[in-house]
C-alpha angles and dihedrals in degrees: 000000000000124000131183122198135206091256090058099255117145118205131188115206137198101225096198095050093032093223133126110247098180137019123195120189140150097036101090119099121255125232144167093289093060098081116102094243094054094046092051093052105034130063112246114223120196129174128185126203124177120203103207098191094055097030092235129145119204117201128185121198105184103293097356126091120196130183125204119194124198113227132182114275107246096176123117115276113277112242118224095202136031091224134040114292111242101180144010128188136177121232112203093190093067097019092235137128115233119205133183131196135200090257090069099253122135118198131193117212132191109238096213098051106016090235119153107235105174144351144201111219130203094005092175100020107236096345121107116255114231110176145012135196141155134224126257093264091050092231102110133051125213120203125188127198146184088255088078096250139112121207127202116214141180121220092263091064098258114145113216102179141009114209114209106214105174106029092274094306125124111270134159108249101208105176141002124207119190115210127182095265104015149031119238119205129186140162109087108061145014091264134078115243116211132189115192116217093231089064094058095102105109129047094249112052127188120209122263123234117276106222095215125080128245106284104163123084093204136035115292111252104182143007134198132186125214116190135277105020111332122115123180123197127189126198133205092261091061098256120142123202125190118212136191106230093206096056094023088220128132113253104177141015125209123192137159 
């Protein structure tokens, strides 16, 4: 929907979301009728007509006719983040896309319009952010960083817990997997780090003990979970190991 006001401001609206997506002012010609005395005494008549085939909008403001023509945008692409984007997820509860960049900024975007609606800044202070995920209920965000920590957030930017993955030392958190009763973290050693949900009581949380032994010969690069109790880890040397999440023991090894 397009509206034009007495003070010569043109607005374009998204009817479904009931928000203004563009405001155009200061480009319409001035005339006799623009002085304050004239506007207070005379009726202002304005008519809009949009020519769809030629993408032209005609606007009358009393005795003045103005034409606006839509042209292709030849500007450089607008960047959504100042740093490289490391993750993007869709939240069906709020119908928004959530993105995170290396600089530690998390943005929330409306799917229908592409508008940025909120952000969480400096998630890990000066440390680089490496990964992002959300829980099954899509109500909490998990961010991982090169500082060896994972933080749990709500959508208002409140941090509930900080998970200490490497004893407080810098470590690249590569991937986070959320299970029903635990949080699996990999990316900085040959071992699997696990945080059990029943230990999430204080702000700073230390990892629990993984029952299985060290099976990989190189640092774990990626992890995947297959319901109901199968976990697969892959290391930098190409080795895959399959685990049982109930016993936390390795059940199979796959190599080239």
